[in-house]
C-alpha angles and dihedrals in degrees: 000000000000132000118215122203137171123246124239129244094225113074140173140191114247114163097147103067094052137353122233119255099211147342117273113275093237093049092130092057089048091054087051091054091043093051087049096048090048089061093057125094124244091254092051092050092048088056092051096045092042086213139140121264090257093056091037092055090047096053097036087060090046089052094051093051100030118142112188099193102048140061089020127180121206104255094236088062099037099068118075104187128128093264092054093048088058093046083059093198092177091069100042121112129238097264088051091054090049090051091051095045088057099042113022123087125181114209112220135181090212101037104026103216125006132194113214096257098041108122113246138173124217113276140155122226124125122209089240096053128118120241110202087224124140094223101029111040094179141016090253091056091048093054097035109160096336095103094045093049089052096051094043090053088058100044151356096215121066128181103211109214094149131104118258090254091066104024094060090068082070107027094049091067099039114129103157115358123105107241114190118195117203116216125198122192153120126267111244124171088337096311132102108238120194126212121203101231096041091050092053092049090049094049091053093047090049091057092050090047090054094050094046090048097038090231112202099167134049093232090068089065090074090072090066110127106159120134086016093292120151131193109250111208089184093061098034132093132192088266100037126051112198123202119190125203111237 
């Protein structure tokens, strides 16, 4: 079983808490992307990133000076988004880290697929971004089915806690694996309505729940009750587990 999640835009450097275990498995492809990005102008990168001048300046300087093999942060500690805050990796125990290292995979436009203790540097490149490259017009086209092939070589059961932007790099190529999407929402007029921030919080809590309980089978997810969510048999299917906030 593998759990897939999205990265976060906001990142930090933390190589004091833990050291990384290894380099990302697609580091050669990441070096290709970096070399390409370094050939682009400030304005071209700003258009790719769709960012303010402040954010563009920060990341432009990062690109020009980026070293992919030094001063690395374990991926699970590098991202600072809401989902990662609710995973609370800094307070997990050794057994929980071992579980995540085996089961959790972070999908990334820049790195492809990351295990929690792969060493990374701060970057900015969303999966849906354009690339201004003659062969690869977009990040999607660059990665193609590489990420899906890797995940499917590891497992035939995937718990999807990623956004559509990232998860479709896997689901688009699925032919035989069981992919279970977890949906978190509130019941309004008989329909389950999702809210962005709450969904991110719940996804992080679900990852932590799985690590703390050493979940090995999808059925065990139905016991999830963090943030007052409860599994709804009525609204769920075999491929989508629905959790409703009480």
